[in-house]
N, C-alpha and C positions, 0 to 999 in steps of 0.2 A: 194274240193273247186274249183279246177281248172276245173273239169268237169261241175260243176254248173255254173261257169262263162262262159264257152264255150257254154253250152247248152242254156243258157238264154241270150247270147249276151253280149260281153264286152262293147258295146256301150251304154247299158242300165245303166244309172247312178243310178237307183233305186235298182239295183242288190246288195245285201249285200256283196257278194264276191268281187265285183268291189270296193266297198267302203273300205273293209278291205285292199285290195291291195293298194289303194291310201293312206290310213292312214299309212300303213307300209312304203311306199315310202317317205311320208312327214316326217316321224320320222327317216329316215336314215336306215331303216331296210328292204331294198329291198331284200337283200339276204334271209331273213326269208321267204319272199313270194316265191322266186324262188326255194328254197330248202325245202319247207314244206313237200314234198312227200318223201324225202330221209333223212331228219334230224328232230329230235323232235323239236317242237315249244316251245321256252322258254317264257311262258306267263309272268313270273315275270320280265323278261327283257323288254318286250313290255310295261307292266304297268309302270315300272320305267321310261322308256324313255318318255312316254306320260306325266307322272307326272312331270318330269324334264322340259320338253318343256313348259308345262302350267305354272309352277312356274317361269321360266325365263321370260315368257311373262307377268305374273302378276307383277313381280318385275320391269320390264321395264316400264310398264304402270304407276304404282304408283309413280315412280321416275321421269317420263318424261312428264306426262300430267298434265296441270294446274288444272284440275278438282280434282286431288288427292293431291293437295298441302298440305292441312291440314292433310289428312289421312296419308301421308308419314312421318309426324312429329313423329307419335307414333307407326306406324305399320312398323316393320322392317323384320319380318319373316312370312312365310306362315304357321301359326300355329293357333290352336284354342285359343281364348283369355280367360284368367281366369275369367274375369268379367262375362262371360256368365254363369258360375257356382256360383259365389259369390253373384250376385244380384238375389235374388230369387223372388222379386216382378216383375211380368211380365211387367207391364206398365213402370217401371223404366228401366228395361233391354232393352225394345223396344225403349224407348226414347234415351238412350245412344247409342244404335246401330244406330239409324237413324242419330244422330248427327255425329257419327264416319264415316259413309259411305255417308255423304252429301245427305241424303234423308230427307231434311227439307225445310222449307220455308224462310231461311235466304236469304238476298239479294245477297250474294256471289253466291248462287246456282240459284235462280230464275232469276237473271240478265243474266245468261248464255242462258236461253231460248229465250231471245229477243236480244242477241248479245250486251249487254251493256258491255263496257270495264270494266275490273276488278277494275280499280281505281275509276270508277264512281258508283260502287255498294255500296254506302255509307249507313251507318246506319241511319234509319229514326226515331229512338227512342231516339237519343241524338244529341248534336250539336258538337261532336268531329270531324266530317267530316272524319271519318275513314271507310274503307270498312267493311261491316257487315259480318265479317268472324266468324267462330266458336270461334276462340281465343277472338275476340272482344266481342262477345256475352257472353261468359262465364267469362272472366277475366277483361275486361276494361269498358264495357258499364255501365254508371252510373245508367241507368234505371234498369237493371237487377242485378247490384251489390247490390242494396237496397234489392232485394228479398233474397239474400244469407246472409245478416247480421242481 
């Protein structure tokens, strides 16, 4: 790897060996790069470190970014959700997934696109003057509550 990086120039950011070196450094595994010719590479350690870093980043984002406010109410661990297996009808599984990840057209989401303050992203389907959040849509909006009864 070192020869490939040296032969192809370490300044070339397209070089795959350069990118491996940078990734290892970013993961705190600089020694793995420096000693790869004299010590065996522990790929499971590298995979685990990259996975841990991603999961920490994921957890931070869902708990600190307002976009994920609803998502963080029911998603607490980085695991596959059981509903993906239980709901066998594709259109229902897709609809629930979209609702969970805010890939929908509720005002709480579409208002973000035009920088409308969260408090002003009110529901236009009722006169409760509440933000049109996923919670409001599913549990409190009178218009949609009629659909479920």
